[in-house]
C-alpha positions as CSV (number, residue, x, y, z in Angstrom):
1,M,-61.2,-53.9,20.7
2,A,-62.5,-50.4,20.0
3,T,-62.8,-47.9,22.8
4,K,-65.6,-45.4,23.4
5,N,-63.4,-42.5,22.5
6,A,-61.7,-44.0,19.4
7,R,-61.7,-41.8,16.3
8,K,-63.2,-43.1,13.1
9,L,-60.6,-43.2,10.5
10,P,-61.3,-41.7,7.0
11,P,-61.8,-44.2,4.2
12,A,-58.5,-45.4,2.7
13,P,-57.6,-44.1,-0.7
14,S,-58.1,-46.4,-3.6
15,P,-55.1,-48.5,-4.8
16,K,-54.1,-45.8,-7.3
17,G,-54.1,-43.1,-4.6
18,V,-57.4,-41.6,-5.7
19,P,-59.6,-40.4,-2.8
20,G,-62.8,-42.2,-2.2
21,E,-66.2,-40.7,-3.2
22,C,-67.1,-39.9,0.4
23,E,-63.8,-38.1,1.0
24,R,-64.0,-36.1,-2.2
25,T,-67.6,-35.1,-1.4
26,R,-66.6,-34.0,2.1
27,L,-63.7,-31.9,0.8
28,I,-65.8,-30.2,-1.8
29,G,-68.4,-29.4,0.8
30,E,-65.8,-27.9,3.2
31,I,-64.1,-25.9,0.5
32,S,-67.5,-24.6,-0.7
33,R,-68.4,-23.5,2.9
34,L,-65.1,-21.6,3.2
35,L,-65.5,-19.9,-0.1
36,R,-68.8,-18.3,1.1
37,E,-66.9,-16.3,3.7
38,P,-67.4,-12.6,2.8
39,M,-63.8,-11.6,3.4
40,M,-62.3,-14.3,1.2
41,P,-59.7,-12.8,-1.2
42,E,-60.7,-13.3,-4.8
43,S,-57.4,-15.1,-5.7
44,T,-58.1,-17.6,-2.9
45,R,-61.7,-18.1,-4.0
46,T,-60.5,-18.8,-7.6
47,A,-58.0,-21.3,-6.3
48,G,-60.7,-23.0,-4.2
49,L,-63.0,-23.2,-7.2
50,T,-60.2,-24.7,-9.3
51,L,-59.5,-27.3,-6.6
52,I,-63.2,-28.2,-6.5
53,G,-63.1,-28.7,-10.2
54,W,-60.2,-31.1,-9.8
55,L,-61.9,-32.9,-7.0
56,A,-65.2,-33.2,-8.9
57,R,-63.6,-35.4,-11.6
58,R,-65.4,-38.7,-12.0
59,M,-62.6,-40.9,-13.4
60,P,-58.9,-40.8,-12.8
61,G,-57.3,-39.0,-15.7
62,E,-60.6,-37.5,-16.8
63,A,-60.3,-33.8,-17.6
64,P,-62.7,-31.4,-15.7
65,H,-65.4,-29.9,-17.8
66,A,-64.8,-26.4,-19.1
67,L,-68.4,-25.0,-18.8
68,G,-68.2,-21.5,-17.6
69,V,-64.4,-21.2,-17.5
70,E,-64.2,-18.7,-20.4
71,E,-67.0,-16.6,-18.8
72,A,-65.2,-16.7,-15.4
73,R,-62.0,-15.5,-17.0
74,K,-63.7,-12.7,-18.8
75,S,-65.4,-11.7,-15.6
76,E,-62.1,-11.7,-13.7
77,Q,-60.5,-9.5,-16.3
78,R,-63.5,-7.0,-16.0
79,M,-63.1,-7.0,-12.2
80,K,-59.3,-6.4,-12.5
81,S,-59.8,-3.6,-15.0
82,A,-62.5,-1.9,-12.7
83,R,-60.1,-2.1,-9.7
84,K,-57.3,-0.5,-11.7
85,A,-59.6,2.3,-12.9
86,R,-60.3,3.5,-9.4
């Protein structure tokens, strides 16, 4: 018998340990919200985007797409060079 204050449990992971679609979508949304914080360190932002890439995979074992990865790396190098030049 459920009580009025009972917490709703998150969906159980699939048999292979892969989170369900709802859980992945929720995590991606929460991480995206955190990454919008203006004081977020760039290294943390990069790690968050990497995690989103892993979470956004469609099939277990499927590699994340690489669209924009090279551009992001070049941009990061330009930003690091600009900081060192100061």
